[in-house]
C-alpha positions in Angstrom: -56.0 -20.3 55.7 -54.5 -17.0 56.8 -51.4 -16.0 58.9 -52.5 -15.3 62.6 -49.1 -14.6 63.8 -49.3 -11.3 66.4 -45.5 -11.0 66.2 -45.8 -10.4 62.2 -45.5 -6.9 61.1 -48.8 -5.4 60.5 -49.3 -4.1 56.9 -52.4 -2.2 55.4 -53.4 -5.5 54.0 -53.8 -7.5 57.2 -57.1 -7.7 58.9 -58.0 -9.1 62.4 -60.1 -12.1 61.8 -61.7 -12.6 64.9 -62.9 -8.9 64.7 -64.2 -9.4 61.2 -66.1 -12.5 62.3 -67.4 -10.6 65.3 -68.9 -7.8 63.2 -70.4 -10.2 60.9 -72.5 -11.7 63.5 -73.6 -8.3 64.5 -74.4 -7.4 61.2 -76.2 -11.1 60.2 -78.3 -11.9 63.1 -79.0 -15.4 62.6 -78.3 -18.8 64.3 -74.4 -19.1 63.3 -73.1 -22.6 63.6 -69.8 -22.8 65.5 -66.8 -21.2 64.0 -63.5 -22.2 65.2 -60.4 -20.4 64.4 -57.5 -22.9 64.1 -54.0 -20.6 65.0 -52.0 -23.3 65.4 -49.8 -25.4 62.6 -51.4 -28.4 61.3 -49.2 -31.2 59.8 -51.9 -31.7 57.2 -54.9 -30.1 56.1 -56.4 -33.1 54.6 -58.7 -33.7 57.3 -60.2 -30.4 57.4 -61.0 -30.8 53.5 -62.3 -34.1 53.9 -64.4 -33.3 56.9 -65.8 -30.0 55.1 -69.0 -30.3 52.7 -67.5 -27.7 50.4 -64.1 -25.7 50.0 -65.5 -22.0 49.9 -63.2 -19.0 48.2 -65.0 -16.1 47.4 -61.8 -14.3 46.4 -61.3 -11.3 44.6 -58.1 -12.4 42.9 -55.7 -15.1 42.9 -52.8 -16.3 40.8 -52.9 -20.0 40.7 -54.5 -20.5 44.3 -53.3 -24.0 45.7 -56.2 -23.8 48.1 -58.8 -25.2 45.9 -56.2 -27.6 44.5 -55.8 -29.0 47.8 -59.4 -29.4 48.4 -59.5 -31.0 44.8 -56.9 -33.6 45.8 -59.3 -34.5 49.0 -62.3 -34.8 46.6 -64.0 -32.0 48.2 -66.5 -29.7 46.2 -65.2 -26.3 45.5 -67.2 -23.2 45.1 -65.0 -20.2 44.1 -64.9 -17.0 42.0 -65.4 -17.3 38.3 -62.3 -15.3 37.8 -58.1 -15.6 38.7 -55.8 -18.5 38.5 -57.7 -21.4 39.5 -59.7 -21.3 36.6 -56.6 -23.3 35.1 -58.0 -26.3 36.6 -61.5 -25.2 37.6 -64.8 -24.7 35.4 -68.5 -25.1 35.5 -68.3 -28.7 34.8 -66.2 -29.7 38.0 -66.7 -26.8 40.4 -69.2 -24.2 41.3 -68.2 -21.0 40.1 -69.4 -17.5 41.9 -70.6 -14.6 39.1 -68.6 -11.5 39.8 -68.2 -7.6 38.7 -65.1 -5.9 38.0 -64.2 -2.7 40.2 -61.3 -0.5 41.2 -59.1 -2.1 43.7 -58.7 0.1 47.0 -55.2 0.4 48.5 -55.8 -2.1 51.6 -56.6 -4.7 49.0 -53.1 -4.2 47.1 -49.9 -5.8 48.8 -46.9 -3.6 48.5 -47.2 -1.0 45.7 -50.4 0.6 45.2 -51.9 0.8 41.6 -54.4 3.4 41.1 -55.8 1.7 38.1 -55.7 -1.9 39.4 -59.0 -4.1 39.4 -60.5 -7.0 41.2 -63.4 -9.1 41.0 -66.2 -8.6 43.5 -67.7 -11.8 44.0 -71.7 -11.7 44.0 -72.6 -12.4 47.6 -76.0 -13.2 46.5 -74.6 -15.9 43.9 -72.4 -17.1 46.8 -75.3 -17.8 49.3 -77.1 -19.2 45.8 -74.2 -21.8 45.1 -73.9 -22.9 48.8 -77.3 -23.6 49.2 -77.2 -25.3 46.0 -74.4 -27.6 47.1 -76.1 -28.0 50.5 -79.1 -29.2 49.0 -77.6 -31.2 45.8 -74.7 -32.9 47.7 -74.4 -36.0 45.6 -74.2 -33.5 42.6 -71.5 -31.6 44.2 -69.7 -34.9 45.1 -70.0 -35.7 41.3 -68.2 -32.8 40.3 -65.5 -32.9 43.1 -64.8 -36.5 41.8 -64.6 -34.9 37.9 -62.4 -32.1 39.0 -60.0 -34.8 40.8 -60.4 -36.9 38.0 -59.0 -34.3 35.5 -56.7 -32.7 37.9 -54.8 -35.1 40.3 -52.6 -36.6 38.3 -51.8 -33.2 36.2 -50.8 -31.0 39.1 -48.1 -32.8 41.2 -45.1 -31.3 42.6 -43.1 -33.6 40.6 -44.9 -32.3 37.4 -44.3 -28.7 38.5 -40.4 -29.8 38.8 -40.4 -31.3 35.6 -42.0 -27.9 34.0 -39.3 -25.8 35.6 -36.4 -27.7 34.8 -37.8 -27.9 30.8 -38.1 -24.1 31.1 -34.7 -23.7 32.4 -33.4 -26.0 29.7 -35.2 -24.1 26.8 -33.8 -20.8 27.8 -30.5 -22.2 28.2 -30.2 -20.9 32.0 -27.6 -22.4 34.0 -28.4 -23.3 37.4 
């Protein structure tokens, strides 16, 4: 999931996804599966998640990350970095977590204000490959993990529960709305 609108202002952190894919195909010369960039708005992503063997997010940093939560709602196995906000609801029992190392974040990895000492998690490509192969070769195990993630999180992370938490915080702090 990303923005592909050509009319958007280009910032230092924007990338050309098609160019990135073409560069990867040149660098890693093997039989690539068909890759389709969906550049139109979908009414629902549930069909994509349900169709997928796994949702893969080798992220460097996330706050909360709705993407893995959306995959969980569709009972799709999740492979993501063992760092970031997605660990609020993911663990080694209900997902596949990629090893990482911490490194300095370059300017293009930061959004609006450059912080010289900012760090990011760099996911291990070797561990990512290992986990993807493991899910492919152990799909029943992966589906069991996805089912566990769903059972642990589906009722907890709803928009209604989020609204209740916000209202409780407003009341607790005595804020007026």
